[in-house]
Backbone of each chain as ProteinMPNN parsed JSONL, in Angstrom:
{"seq_chain_A": "MVLLQPDPFLNELTSMFEKSSEKGSVWVTLKRSSLKSKAQRNKMKTAGSPIEYRCLVRATDGKKTISTSVGIKDHQRFQASYATILKAHMTALKKRERKDKKKVMGTDNKEGDSKKKPKKA", "coords_chain_A": {"N_chain_A": [[14.367, 17.834, 1.023], [11.346, 17.801, 2.606], [10.419, 17.391, 6.002], [7.459, 16.573, 7.69], [4.674, 16.884, 9.831], [2.449, 14.263, 10.351], [-0.42, 15.167, 9.738], [-0.147, 17.801, 8.358], [1.263, 16.628, 6.346], [-0.398, 14.941, 4.996], [-2.317, 16.873, 3.875], [-0.452, 18.153, 2.124], [0.078, 16.047, 0.489], [-2.568, 15.688, -0.588], [-2.738, 18.07, -2.219], [-0.639, 17.619, -3.982], [-1.503, 15.505, -5.5], [-3.704, 16.803, -6.726], [-2.43, 18.543, -8.346], [-0.968, 17.091, -10.031], [-2.882, 15.953, -11.717], [-3.284, 16.69, -14.418], [-0.911, 16.055, -15.978], [1.912, 14.137, -15.325], [3.27, 12.324, -12.413], [2.599, 10.713, -9.232], [4.619, 9.608, -6.604], [4.548, 7.44, -3.9], [6.327, 6.321, -1.091], [6.849, 3.688, 1.186], [8.49, 3.018, 4.197], [10.2, 1.034, 6.706], [11.651, 2.461, 9.701], [13.925, 3.373, 12.118], [14.727, 5.885, 12.702], [17.186, 6.53, 13.786], [20.641, 6.823, 13.98], [23.088, 4.31, 12.975], [25.055, 3.92, 14.844], [23.806, 4.968, 17.191], [21.8, 3.059, 17.38], [23.019, 0.63, 17.795], [24.092, 1.135, 20.268], [21.799, 1.141, 21.722], [20.955, -1.35, 21.518], [22.969, -2.771, 22.938], [22.387, -1.683, 25.381], [19.953, -2.687, 25.932], [17.525, -1.581, 25.59], [14.333, -1.42, 24.061], [14.053, -0.861, 20.62], [12.369, 1.799, 19.042], [10.269, 1.541, 16.294], [9.572, 3.246, 13.469], [7.249, 4.324, 10.859], [8.241, 5.307, 7.782], [7.108, 7.65, 5.507], [7.259, 8.71, 2.353], [6.617, 11.143, -0.176], [6.453, 12.162, -3.593], [6.333, 14.47, -6.431], [7.952, 14.393, -8.39], [9.124, 16.841, -8.499], [9.03, 18.169, -6.09], [9.633, 16.99, -2.781], [8.099, 15.377, -0.089], [7.913, 14.422, 3.455], [6.982, 12.097, 6.063], [6.959, 10.841, 9.386], [5.536, 8.055, 10.906], [4.28, 6.729, 13.839], [3.532, 3.85, 15.96], [1.15, 4.513, 17.32], [-0.034, 6.611, 15.971], [-0.434, 5.216, 13.488], [-2.922, 3.854, 12.681], [-4.735, 5.831, 12.478], [-3.591, 7.686, 10.49], [-3.383, 5.836, 8.383], [-6.071, 5.408, 7.574], [-6.875, 8.04, 6.842], [-5.104, 8.285, 4.797], [-5.907, 6.241, 3.131], [-8.387, 7.251, 2.248], [-7.684, 9.644, 0.935], [-6.374, 8.534, -1.298], [-8.417, 6.984, -2.518], [-10.085, 9.005, -3.297], [-8.643, 10.397, -5.086], [-7.796, 8.524, -7.165], [-9.133, 8.491, -9.62], [-8.9, 8.004, -12.295], [-8.598, 5.529, -12.996], [-9.714, 2.533, -14.586], [-13.068, 1.447, -14.338], [-14.099, -0.981, -14.877], [-13.364, -3.922, -16.532], [-13.546, -3.789, -19.927], [-15.292, -5.924, -21.97], [-16.247, -6.084, -24.665], [-14.895, -4.101, -27.091], [-15.913, -2.827, -29.163], [-17.349, -0.452, -30.163], [-16.185, 2.815, -29.772], [-17.143, 4.568, -27.306], [-16.47, 7.121, -26.484], [-14.181, 9.003, -24.338], [-14.589, 9.5, -21.475], [-16.021, 7.338, -19.72], [-18.041, 6.642, -17.16], [-20.145, 4.9, -16.051], [-20.789, 3.985, -18.457], [-21.029, 2.015, -20.697], [-23.687, -0.364, -21.053], [-24.407, -1.92, -18.252], [-26.166, -3.953, -17.244], [-27.759, -5.672, -19.535], [-30.91, -4.998, -20.818], [-33.11, -7.492, -21.019], [-35.007, -8.414, -23.835], [-37.919, -10.0, -23.767]], "CA_chain_A": [[13.329, 16.906, 1.632], [10.681, 18.407, 3.804], [9.831, 16.537, 6.919], [6.371, 17.255, 8.145], [3.827, 16.093, 10.759], [1.388, 13.436, 9.67], [-1.496, 15.858, 9.242], [0.283, 18.546, 7.161], [1.788, 15.785, 5.156], [-1.618, 14.5, 4.171], [-2.7, 17.968, 3.185], [0.42, 18.428, 0.971], [-0.22, 14.963, -0.407], [-3.61, 15.964, -1.42], [-2.506, 19.051, -3.271], [0.19, 16.991, -5.014], [-2.454, 14.726, -6.421], [-4.44, 17.622, -7.552], [-1.479, 19.292, -9.278], [-0.547, 16.162, -11.073], [-3.992, 15.317, -12.39], [-3.226, 16.855, -15.897], [0.185, 15.297, -16.408], [2.829, 13.845, -14.12], [3.003, 11.24, -11.447], [2.927, 10.866, -7.785], [5.194, 8.525, -6.04], [4.495, 7.441, -2.424], [7.047, 5.098, -0.652], [6.69, 3.413, 2.543], [9.667, 2.132, 4.686], [10.316, 1.006, 8.111], [12.957, 3.139, 10.103], [13.986, 3.892, 13.58], [15.119, 7.236, 12.556], [18.306, 6.695, 14.597], [21.847, 6.369, 13.269], [23.528, 3.007, 13.318], [25.799, 3.885, 16.217], [22.805, 4.889, 18.274], [21.011, 1.75, 17.45], [23.928, -0.377, 18.446], [24.186, 1.453, 21.658], [20.577, 0.845, 22.419], [20.869, -2.749, 21.628], [23.701, -3.324, 24.069], [21.688, -1.222, 26.636], [18.912, -3.639, 26.213], [16.304, -0.998, 25.438], [13.689, -1.81, 22.731], [14.151, 0.181, 19.587], [11.064, 2.188, 18.657], [10.385, 1.754, 14.948], [8.417, 4.029, 12.841], [6.996, 4.014, 9.43], [8.646, 6.544, 7.092], [6.323, 7.842, 4.37], [7.742, 9.845, 1.509], [5.81, 11.306, -1.389], [6.964, 13.259, -4.458], [5.586, 14.619, -7.633], [8.951, 14.559, -9.361], [9.882, 18.099, -8.269], [9.061, 18.406, -4.653], [9.494, 15.827, -1.922], [7.641, 15.597, 1.31], [7.939, 13.094, 4.086], [6.689, 12.249, 7.457], [7.167, 9.469, 10.079], [4.26, 7.609, 11.511], [4.405, 5.767, 14.729], [2.442, 2.805, 16.203], [-0.117, 5.101, 17.811], [-0.843, 7.38, 14.912], [-0.614, 4.572, 12.2], [-4.326, 3.543, 12.316], [-5.469, 7.053, 11.894], [-2.914, 7.946, 9.28], [-3.732, 4.775, 7.301], [-7.491, 5.73, 7.3], [-6.909, 9.242, 6.133], [-4.34, 8.03, 3.515], [-6.748, 5.464, 2.109], [-9.38, 8.226, 1.851], [-7.05, 10.495, -0.172], [-6.137, 7.75, -2.551], [-9.688, 6.768, -3.211], [-10.689, 10.22, -3.847], [-7.929, 10.915, -6.403], [-7.468, 7.571, -8.125], [-10.385, 8.191, -10.278], [-8.596, 7.701, -13.714], [-8.499, 4.071, -13.211], [-10.878, 2.019, -15.283], [-13.977, 0.838, -13.318], [-14.41, -2.501, -15.167], [-12.744, -4.259, -17.814], [-14.576, -3.934, -21.009], [-15.101, -7.086, -22.851], [-16.315, -5.664, -26.085], [-14.428, -2.779, -27.318], [-16.193, -2.495, -30.569], [-17.627, 1.131, -30.473], [-15.503, 3.713, -28.816], [-18.221, 5.504, -26.827], [-16.0, 8.375, -25.89], [-13.142, 8.827, -23.421], [-14.985, 9.404, -20.08], [-17.258, 6.44, -19.466], [-17.978, 6.094, -15.831], [-20.972, 3.704, -16.215], [-21.279, 4.271, -19.785], [-21.666, 0.748, -21.21], [-24.685, -0.988, -20.298], [-23.971, -3.194, -17.259], [-26.992, -5.049, -17.381], [-28.521, -5.461, -20.769], [-32.304, -5.389, -20.567], [-33.429, -8.646, -22.048], [-36.43, -8.334, -24.193], [-38.558, -11.44, -24.011]], "C_chain_A": [[12.681, 17.553, 2.752], [10.084, 17.312, 4.694], [8.707, 17.208, 7.636], [5.695, 16.295, 9.199], [2.868, 15.27, 10.004], [0.272, 14.339, 9.028], [-1.082, 16.794, 8.119], [0.741, 17.799, 5.975], [0.621, 15.315, 4.238], [-2.28, 15.643, 3.316], [-1.813, 18.261, 1.99], [0.278, 17.4, -0.002], [-1.243, 15.192, -1.314], [-3.507, 16.975, -2.56], [-1.616, 18.53, -4.34], [-0.513, 16.291, -5.998], [-3.103, 15.608, -7.324], [-3.667, 18.287, -8.601], [-1.136, 18.375, -10.376], [-1.616, 15.479, -11.864], [-3.83, 15.593, -13.977], [-2.119, 15.88, -16.514], [1.018, 15.027, -15.142], [2.43, 12.595, -13.265], [3.224, 11.596, -10.075], [3.423, 9.688, -7.259], [4.97, 8.535, -4.506], [5.317, 6.176, -1.976], [6.969, 4.918, 0.913], [7.982, 2.576, 3.047], [9.811, 2.169, 6.21], [11.708, 1.732, 8.561], [12.826, 3.432, 11.535], [14.332, 5.302, 13.777], [16.399, 7.455, 13.519], [19.524, 6.181, 13.759], [22.296, 4.966, 13.831], [24.264, 2.919, 14.621], [24.78, 3.944, 17.351], [22.118, 3.691, 18.512], [21.772, 0.761, 18.143], [23.968, -0.142, 19.921], [22.993, 0.956, 22.41], [20.346, -0.568, 22.503], [21.556, -3.245, 22.765], [23.013, -2.864, 25.407], [20.56, -2.181, 26.969], [17.447, -2.994, 26.081], [15.561, -1.31, 24.124], [13.665, -0.524, 21.835], [12.795, 0.537, 19.022], [11.174, 2.242, 17.041], [9.342, 2.571, 14.451], [8.349, 3.917, 11.417], [7.271, 5.376, 8.636], [7.823, 6.624, 5.674], [6.925, 8.968, 3.568], [6.9, 9.827, 0.28], [6.513, 12.382, -2.296], [6.219, 13.35, -5.726], [6.758, 14.854, -8.777], [9.812, 15.799, -9.042], [10.131, 18.374, -6.812], [8.853, 17.103, -3.943], [9.063, 16.178, -0.482], [7.773, 14.304, 2.086], [7.366, 13.253, 5.483], [6.941, 10.815, 8.072], [6.002, 9.28, 10.979], [4.594, 6.539, 12.671], [3.365, 4.79, 15.023], [1.124, 3.562, 16.541], [-0.775, 5.858, 16.692], [-1.087, 6.456, 13.594], [-1.909, 4.351, 11.769], [-4.969, 4.723, 11.605], [-4.933, 7.611, 10.551], [-3.269, 7.126, 8.112], [-5.133, 5.105, 6.843], [-7.461, 6.935, 6.415], [-6.218, 9.063, 4.681], [-5.171, 7.312, 2.53], [-7.926, 6.386, 1.549], [-8.9, 8.996, 0.543], [-6.887, 9.633, -1.538], [-7.357, 7.309, -3.212], [-10.194, 7.861, -3.782], [-9.935, 10.564, -5.012], [-7.627, 9.793, -7.446], [-8.645, 7.397, -9.09], [-10.2, 7.866, -11.831], [-8.575, 6.307, -14.052], [-9.847, 3.513, -13.739], [-11.821, 1.189, -14.217], [-14.045, -0.562, -13.596], [-13.78, -2.734, -16.498], [-13.856, -4.458, -18.769], [-14.326, -5.018, -21.946], [-15.276, -6.762, -24.278], [-15.956, -4.255, -26.271], [-14.792, -2.446, -28.743], [-16.372, -0.985, -30.961], [-16.82, 1.716, -29.404], [-16.57, 4.721, -28.33], [-17.789, 6.798, -26.37], [-15.183, 8.054, -24.755], [-13.768, 8.66, -21.942], [-16.268, 8.528, -19.954], [-17.275, 5.987, -18.049], [-18.882, 4.825, -15.748], [-21.565, 3.645, -17.52], [-21.937, 2.956, -20.329], [-22.653, 0.075, -20.301], [-24.269, -2.18, -19.438], [-24.772, -4.357, -17.464], [-27.912, -4.843, -18.632], [-29.961, -5.84, -20.598], [-32.706, -6.4, -21.53], [-34.891, -8.394, -22.306], [-36.957, -9.696, -24.616], [-39.15, -11.358, -25.313]], "O_chain_A": [[13.316, 17.851, 3.764], [9.356, 16.436, 4.229], [8.899, 18.304, 8.164], [6.08, 15.143, 9.399], [2.504, 15.722, 8.919], [0.072, 14.236, 7.818], [-1.587, 16.644, 7.007], [0.646, 18.216, 4.821], [0.663, 15.301, 3.008], [-2.734, 15.404, 2.197], [-2.332, 18.588, 0.923], [0.326, 17.67, -1.202], [-1.117, 15.025, -2.527], [-4.056, 16.811, -3.649], [-1.763, 18.913, -5.501], [-0.242, 16.393, -7.195], [-3.146, 15.363, -8.529], [-4.198, 18.58, -9.672], [-1.017, 18.786, -11.531], [-1.337, 14.536, -12.605], [-4.237, 14.734, -14.76], [-2.38, 15.059, -17.394], [0.823, 15.619, -14.081], [1.385, 11.971, -13.448], [3.891, 12.569, -9.725], [2.735, 8.677, -7.401], [5.192, 9.571, -3.879], [5.023, 5.076, -2.442], [7.02, 5.845, 1.722], [8.432, 1.624, 2.41], [9.578, 3.18, 6.872], [12.733, 1.607, 7.89], [11.751, 3.701, 12.071], [14.244, 5.852, 14.875], [16.577, 8.579, 13.989], [19.413, 5.248, 12.963], [21.944, 4.544, 14.933], [24.113, 1.971, 15.392], [24.819, 3.166, 18.305], [21.851, 3.289, 19.644], [21.251, 0.078, 19.025], [23.89, -1.069, 20.727], [23.084, 0.439, 23.524], [19.648, -1.04, 23.4], [21.004, -4.016, 23.55], [23.064, -3.572, 26.413], [20.26, -2.443, 28.134], [16.411, -3.601, 26.353], [16.244, -1.452, 23.109], [13.337, 0.598, 22.222], [12.1, -0.362, 18.549], [12.066, 2.911, 16.52], [8.247, 2.58, 15.014], [9.296, 3.458, 10.778], [6.603, 6.39, 8.838], [7.914, 5.724, 4.84], [7.079, 10.078, 4.078], [6.511, 8.789, -0.256], [7.077, 13.358, -1.801], [5.522, 12.407, -6.098], [6.53, 15.397, -9.859], [11.022, 15.82, -9.27], [11.219, 18.741, -6.368], [8.076, 16.241, -4.353], [9.567, 17.083, 0.183], [7.752, 13.218, 1.505], [7.27, 14.357, 6.02], [7.099, 9.808, 7.382], [5.549, 10.174, 11.693], [5.182, 5.508, 12.345], [2.317, 4.853, 14.381], [0.073, 3.19, 16.018], [-1.985, 5.74, 16.497], [-1.842, 6.863, 12.711], [-2.18, 4.586, 10.592], [-5.554, 4.705, 10.522], [-5.686, 7.949, 9.638], [-3.439, 7.617, 6.996], [-5.324, 5.06, 5.628], [-7.984, 6.873, 5.302], [-6.652, 9.563, 3.643], [-5.211, 7.617, 1.338], [-8.341, 6.193, 0.407], [-9.464, 9.016, -0.551], [-7.233, 10.04, -2.647], [-7.365, 7.249, -4.442], [-10.796, 7.706, -4.845], [-10.551, 11.034, -5.969], [-7.221, 10.136, -8.556], [-9.091, 6.277, -9.338], [-11.148, 7.523, -12.537], [-8.538, 5.908, -15.216], [-10.93, 3.972, -13.377], [-11.348, 0.403, -13.396], [-14.054, -1.359, -12.657], [-13.693, -1.894, -17.394], [-14.872, -5.114, -18.543], [-13.309, -5.067, -22.638], [-14.437, -7.178, -25.077], [-16.568, -3.335, -25.729], [-14.0, -1.823, -29.451], [-15.733, -0.402, -31.837], [-16.754, 1.216, -28.281], [-16.811, 5.695, -29.043], [-18.611, 7.578, -25.891], [-15.353, 6.986, -24.167], [-13.423, 7.684, -21.275], [-17.401, 8.995, -20.077], [-16.588, 5.02, -17.72], [-18.374, 3.761, -15.392], [-22.732, 3.291, -17.686], [-23.158, 2.814, -20.405], [-22.522, -0.045, -19.083], [-23.856, -3.244, -19.898], [-24.353, -5.474, -17.766], [-28.721, -3.917, -18.686], [-30.216, -6.99, -20.237], [-32.649, -6.191, -22.742], [-35.773, -8.215, -21.466], [-36.55, -10.363, -25.568], [-39.732, -12.332, -25.789]]}, "seq_chain_B": "MVYITSWDEFVEKSVQLFQADPESTRYSVKYRHCEGKLVLKVTDNRECLKFKTETAQDAKKMEKLNNIFFTLMARGPDADISEAAGKEQAEAQPTKKGRGRKQ", "coords_chain_B": {"N_chain_B": [[13.214, -5.822, -14.129], [10.729, -7.382, -12.286], [7.68, -8.116, -13.146], [4.696, -9.001, -11.651], [1.949, -11.052, -12.235], [-0.175, -12.068, -10.779], [-2.281, -10.926, -8.29], [-2.523, -12.02, -5.661], [-0.198, -13.476, -5.431], [1.818, -11.549, -5.569], [1.285, -10.06, -3.322], [1.817, -12.037, -1.315], [4.548, -12.683, -1.774], [5.72, -10.116, -1.444], [5.221, -9.58, 1.263], [6.691, -11.664, 2.355], [9.242, -10.912, 1.517], [9.523, -8.534, 2.949], [9.526, -9.538, 5.691], [11.696, -11.037, 5.678], [13.777, -9.16, 5.512], [13.363, -6.693, 7.175], [14.667, -4.237, 7.474], [15.657, -3.132, 5.191], [13.673, -3.319, 3.233], [11.385, -1.785, 1.102], [8.34, -0.084, 0.092], [6.789, 1.025, -2.732], [4.705, 3.281, -4.54], [3.346, 4.327, -7.522], [1.535, 6.66, -9.191], [-0.171, 7.565, -12.009], [-2.205, 9.942, -13.25], [-2.922, 10.956, -15.677], [-2.347, 8.886, -17.492], [-3.81, 7.093, -16.213], [-2.699, 4.932, -14.562], [-1.363, 2.625, -12.325], [1.274, 1.69, -10.418], [2.999, -0.77, -8.501], [5.631, -1.257, -6.266], [8.014, -3.469, -4.569], [10.807, -3.796, -2.941], [13.92, -4.92, -1.838], [16.331, -4.039, -2.203], [17.736, -5.898, -3.366], [16.306, -7.898, -4.553], [13.509, -7.387, -6.638], [9.986, -6.577, -6.826], [7.205, -6.178, -8.829], [4.098, -4.705, -9.597], [1.535, -3.964, -11.841], [-1.375, -1.856, -12.78], [-4.583, -0.887, -14.097], [-6.912, -0.759, -13.228], [-9.675, 0.123, -11.149], [-10.63, -1.732, -9.333], [-8.26, -3.079, -8.623], [-6.968, -1.087, -7.358], [-8.48, -0.957, -4.978], [-7.815, -3.287, -3.74], [-4.947, -2.674, -3.516], [-5.114, -0.746, -1.36], [-5.731, -2.335, 0.692], [-3.468, -3.668, 0.938], [-1.753, -1.683, 1.551], [-2.59, -1.108, 4.059], [-1.716, -3.412, 5.346], [1.029, -3.177, 5.057], [1.554, -0.768, 6.455], [0.843, -1.734, 9.023], [2.802, -3.684, 9.402], [5.141, -2.402, 9.368], [4.932, -0.348, 11.281], [4.549, -1.774, 13.556], [6.282, -3.9, 13.544], [7.92, -6.615, 12.037], [6.755, -9.061, 12.844], [4.167, -8.73, 13.314], [0.777, -9.016, 13.742], [-1.107, -9.477, 10.899], [-3.834, -7.93, 9.742], [-5.251, -8.922, 7.492], [-4.231, -11.429, 7.239], [-5.396, -12.657, 9.421], [-7.856, -13.427, 8.51], [-7.325, -15.2, 6.409], [-5.21, -16.956, 6.824], [-5.25, -18.816, 9.487], [-4.132, -21.025, 10.406], [-1.541, -20.938, 11.601], [-1.641, -19.239, 13.753], [-3.812, -20.131, 15.473], [-3.66, -22.801, 17.456], [-4.474, -26.341, 17.425], [-7.561, -26.631, 18.772], [-8.493, -28.042, 21.764], [-11.037, -30.187, 22.253], [-13.591, -29.802, 24.704], [-14.637, -32.286, 25.802], [-16.691, -32.812, 23.93], [-17.473, -34.831, 22.358], [-19.662, -37.503, 22.653]], "CA_chain_B": [[12.016, -5.618, -13.28], [9.861, -8.519, -12.32], [6.195, -7.805, -13.064], [3.89, -10.231, -11.176], [0.492, -10.827, -12.771], [-1.323, -12.603, -9.904], [-2.154, -10.106, -7.067], [-2.203, -12.773, -4.373], [1.282, -13.941, -5.509], [2.524, -10.357, -5.374], [1.175, -9.897, -1.953], [2.481, -13.015, -0.498], [5.971, -12.469, -1.95], [6.238, -8.937, -0.714], [5.156, -9.686, 2.741], [7.903, -12.629, 2.682], [10.467, -10.187, 1.356], [9.654, -7.569, 4.144], [9.659, -10.213, 6.84], [13.025, -11.513, 5.607], [14.646, -8.049, 5.739], [12.548, -5.39, 7.513], [15.308, -2.88, 7.568], [15.979, -2.517, 3.81], [12.587, -3.385, 2.327], [10.542, -0.681, 0.968], [7.097, -0.41, -0.858], [6.564, 2.392, -3.482], [3.409, 3.331, -5.284], [3.305, 5.422, -8.53], [0.208, 6.881, -9.72], [-0.233, 8.624, -13.141], [-3.596, 10.217, -13.555], [-3.162, 11.161, -17.155], [-2.556, 7.62, -18.046], [-4.624, 6.031, -15.513], [-1.944, 3.714, -14.338], [-0.898, 2.491, -10.973], [2.335, 0.716, -10.409], [3.43, -0.989, -7.091], [6.982, -1.865, -6.298], [8.491, -3.811, -3.295], [12.248, -4.139, -3.048], [14.89, -4.924, -0.635], [17.612, -3.539, -2.961], [18.388, -6.975, -4.104], [15.205, -8.424, -5.278], [12.352, -6.398, -6.887], [8.809, -7.211, -7.214], [6.385, -4.947, -9.304], [2.683, -5.054, -10.038], [0.966, -2.754, -12.549], [-2.752, -1.996, -13.041], [-5.303, 0.209, -14.62], [-8.289, -0.892, -12.75], [-10.14, 0.636, -9.822], [-10.689, -2.875, -8.441], [-6.877, -3.361, -8.064], [-6.631, 0.011, -6.409], [-9.028, -1.217, -3.657], [-6.711, -4.329, -3.18], [-3.813, -1.903, -2.936], [-5.371, -0.116, -0.233], [-5.626, -3.31, 1.76], [-1.988, -4.029, 0.954], [-1.217, -0.432, 2.189], [-2.824, -1.332, 5.586], [-0.826, -4.584, 5.788], [2.498, -2.689, 5.183], [1.63, 0.147, 7.604], [0.931, -2.457, 10.29], [4.057, -4.424, 9.508], [6.309, -1.417, 9.55], [4.901, 0.354, 12.602], [4.61, -2.645, 14.682], [7.352, -4.853, 13.538], [7.636, -7.702, 11.069], [6.1, -10.18, 13.389], [2.953, -8.233, 13.771], [-0.485, -9.684, 13.275], [-1.686, -8.715, 9.876], [-5.285, -8.197, 9.81], [-5.695, -9.771, 6.377], [-3.711, -12.731, 7.57], [-6.236, -13.346, 10.326], [-8.886, -13.875, 7.812], [-6.985, -16.356, 5.464], [-4.301, -17.988, 7.462], [-5.365, -19.023, 10.726], [-3.354, -22.293, 10.847], [-0.351, -20.736, 12.442], [-2.07, -18.578, 15.015], [-4.515, -20.837, 16.315], [-3.269, -24.238, 17.514], [-5.755, -27.108, 17.38], [-8.442, -26.509, 20.037], [-8.819, -29.366, 22.204], [-12.494, -30.111, 22.584], [-13.824, -30.144, 25.987], [-15.537, -33.375, 25.954], [-17.9, -32.654, 23.136], [-17.812, -36.184, 21.858], [-20.318, -38.14, 23.649]], "C_chain_B": [[11.026, -6.812, -13.354], [8.469, -8.153, -12.107], [5.404, -9.093, -12.643], [2.403, -10.026, -11.746], [-0.506, -11.143, -11.825], [-1.218, -11.535, -8.681], [-1.818, -10.797, -5.878], [-0.772, -13.099, -4.32], [2.126, -12.673, -5.175], [2.44, -9.94, -3.796], [1.876, -10.794, -1.009], [4.005, -12.846, -0.579], [6.446, -11.321, -1.373], [6.253, -8.969, 0.615], [6.485, -10.723, 3.19], [9.064, -11.765, 2.578], [10.61, -9.256, 2.553], [10.031, -8.41, 5.26], [11.224, -10.838, 6.834], [14.032, -10.49, 6.028], [13.91, -6.845, 5.978], [13.317, -4.051, 7.399], [15.543, -2.297, 6.112], [14.814, -2.692, 2.9], [11.685, -2.212, 2.316], [9.439, -0.895, -0.031], [6.8, 0.978, -1.449], [5.281, 2.182, -4.297], [3.624, 4.515, -6.206], [1.986, 5.509, -9.108], [0.296, 7.939, -10.859], [-1.687, 8.824, -13.449], [-3.802, 10.331, -15.048], [-3.231, 10.015, -17.918], [-3.548, 6.701, -17.351], [-4.02, 4.792, -14.97], [-1.439, 3.804, -12.866], [0.053, 1.369, -10.891], [2.82, 0.494, -8.911], [4.795, -1.679, -7.146], [7.432, -2.163, -4.838], [9.871, -4.281, -3.571], [13.013, -4.06, -1.844], [16.304, -4.612, -1.156], [18.431, -4.758, -3.484], [17.541, -7.641, -5.053], [14.227, -7.286, -5.576], [11.157, -7.073, -7.41], [7.824, -6.053, -7.69], [5.037, -5.539, -9.702], [2.056, -3.764, -10.713], [-0.543, -2.958, -12.818], [-3.371, -0.761, -13.581], [-6.626, 0.183, -14.101], [-8.525, -0.456, -11.256], [-10.234, -0.535, -8.838], [-9.304, -3.188, -7.887], [-6.553, -2.186, -7.073], [-7.36, -0.367, -5.059], [-8.106, -2.286, -2.964], [-5.427, -3.611, -2.713], [-3.985, -1.349, -1.679], [-5.287, -1.117, 0.984], [-4.231, -3.594, 1.954], [-1.303, -2.866, 1.75], [-1.406, -0.601, 3.806], [-1.858, -2.38, 6.112], [0.62, -3.906, 5.967], [2.585, -1.785, 6.319], [1.764, -0.631, 8.946], [2.251, -3.157, 10.462], [5.135, -3.512, 9.857], [6.104, -0.779, 10.782], [5.12, -0.638, 13.69], [5.72, -3.585, 14.808], [6.889, -6.004, 12.552], [6.882, -8.934, 11.597], [4.708, -9.856, 13.781], [1.853, -9.079, 13.236], [-1.007, -8.819, 12.159], [-3.112, -8.98, 9.842], [-5.86, -9.067, 8.68], [-5.427, -11.194, 6.733], [-4.668, -13.445, 8.565], [-7.351, -13.967, 9.601], [-8.545, -15.285, 6.985], [-6.272, -17.291, 6.243], [-4.459, -18.073, 8.915], [-4.83, -20.236, 11.361], [-2.414, -21.99, 11.835], [-0.767, -20.188, 13.887], [-2.754, -19.48, 15.946], [-4.097, -22.326, 16.343], [-4.55, -24.993, 17.626], [-6.481, -26.977, 18.823], [-8.766, -27.916, 20.593], [-10.37, -29.301, 22.777], [-12.636, -30.575, 23.999], [-14.858, -31.061, 26.151], [-16.819, -33.171, 25.266], [-18.496, -33.972, 22.547], [-18.586, -36.954, 22.905], [-20.371, -39.649, 23.201]], "O_chain_B": [[10.565, -7.164, -14.44], [8.072, -7.89, -10.972], [5.507, -10.131, -13.296], [1.808, -8.95, -11.686], [-1.62, -10.626, -11.916], [-0.124, -11.33, -8.155], [-0.974, -10.353, -5.101], [-0.16, -13.013, -3.256], [3.135, -12.83, -4.488], [3.42, -9.552, -3.162], [2.461, -10.358, -0.018], [4.679, -12.865, 0.451], [7.529, -11.37, -0.789], [7.189, -8.45, 1.223], [7.143, -10.545, 4.216], [9.899, -11.818, 3.48], [11.693, -9.175, 3.133], [10.989, -7.967, 5.894], [11.833, -11.073, 7.877], [14.986, -10.777, 6.751], [13.803, -6.0, 5.09], [12.756, -2.964, 7.259], [15.606, -1.082, 5.926], [14.929, -2.22, 1.769], [11.268, -1.699, 3.354], [9.541, -1.757, -0.904], [6.592, 1.953, -0.727], [4.883, 1.074, -4.657], [4.032, 5.587, -5.758], [1.378, 4.506, -9.482], [0.782, 9.052, -10.656], [-2.341, 7.88, -13.894], [-4.788, 9.829, -15.588], [-3.985, 9.949, -18.889], [-4.017, 5.694, -17.881], [-4.656, 3.74, -14.897], [-1.156, 4.865, -12.311], [-0.268, 0.231, -11.234], [3.016, 1.462, -8.175], [5.046, -2.559, -7.97], [7.291, -1.31, -3.963], [10.05, -5.148, -4.427], [12.79, -3.245, -0.948], [17.31, -4.937, -0.526], [19.569, -4.661, -3.944], [17.916, -7.936, -6.188], [14.149, -6.323, -4.814], [11.205, -7.963, -8.259], [7.667, -5.065, -6.973], [4.906, -6.703, -10.081], [2.089, -2.666, -10.158], [-0.968, -4.088, -13.06], [-2.768, 0.312, -13.539], [-7.452, 1.018, -14.469], [-7.72, -0.649, -10.345], [-9.955, -0.369, -7.651], [-9.213, -3.549, -6.713], [-5.901, -2.403, -6.051], [-6.775, -0.055, -4.022], [-7.714, -2.165, -1.803], [-4.895, -3.912, -1.644], [-3.062, -1.433, -0.869], [-4.851, -0.779, 2.085], [-3.805, -3.758, 3.097], [-0.377, -3.105, 2.526], [-0.553, -0.293, 4.639], [-1.27, -2.235, 7.184], [1.277, -4.12, 6.985], [3.51, -1.897, 7.125], [2.571, -0.32, 9.822], [2.773, -3.219, 11.575], [6.013, -3.883, 10.637], [7.119, -0.607, 11.457], [5.822, -0.355, 14.66], [6.102, -4.035, 15.889], [5.709, -6.266, 12.319], [6.425, -9.758, 10.804], [4.088, -10.623, 14.518], [2.078, -9.825, 12.283], [-1.315, -7.642, 12.344], [-3.562, -10.124, 9.904], [-6.806, -9.83, 8.875], [-6.276, -12.068, 6.559], [-4.75, -14.673, 8.566], [-7.809, -15.02, 10.045], [-9.31, -16.247, 6.922], [-6.714, -18.436, 6.338], [-3.736, -17.338, 9.587], [-4.979, -20.508, 12.553], [-2.382, -22.651, 12.873], [-0.313, -20.616, 14.949], [-2.349, -19.611, 17.101], [-4.188, -23.01, 15.324], [-5.603, -24.411, 17.887], [-5.891, -27.236, 19.871], [-9.254, -28.803, 19.892], [-10.769, -28.48, 23.603], [-11.993, -31.514, 24.469], [-15.937, -30.693, 26.615], [-17.896, -33.312, 25.844], [-19.687, -34.168, 22.308], [-18.105, -37.021, 24.036], [-20.917, -40.487, 23.919]]}, "name": "protein", "num_of_chains": 2, "seq": "MVLLQPDPFLNELTSMFEKSSEKGSVWVTLKRSSLKSKAQRNKMKTAGSPIEYRCLVRATDGKKTISTSVGIKDHQRFQASYATILKAHMTALKKRERKDKKKVMGTDNKEGDSKKKPKKAMVYITSWDEFVEKSVQLFQADPESTRYSVKYRHCEGKLVLKVTDNRECLKFKTETAQDAKKMEKLNNIFFTLMARGPDADISEAAGKEQAEAQPTKKGRGRKQ"}
């Protein structure tokens, strides 16, 4: 498991998406963690200090796993970049539910079927 | 595996699950480009909620959910969720006492 800084993690995530575009999947998991062992956490609790939690993000393509931990300060920025990456890569999803599937117009239909049928008066 | 069909129900239940046990709840996303499928899973190792989709519309909703989870996880389970601010304002804002509007 490779632990990276948020920015290199995002770069690796991008390349993972690109590699898995033909076949394979990409898993991304989000979990809250303080990154400290239970003993340390208990000590901090008794000492009265607030435990700083971070968001652990893990990504894998089935073979390689990468991870990063995002704190409160970085999370807004990370969130924005992460959203951009997802939007850029999740292109295989259907744009719109096709109501009539009579004719198969081919596999790649971005805006194939006429959205607005021109009404001929 | 419990597949939930309604998006809103999935969001509500997963947030509840997280707030009940923030230590062990995790949120996973699996994307398969070759099949054009997206599956979301939220579990606390006891209960599991899943949502599956093939539409880009749901992917946008998933992005919002990502934001919610990032906020919850980084700031704490009691953090203000930006989406919650839009829908549920009942808890946050108590009834405002009018300052003598009624004449």
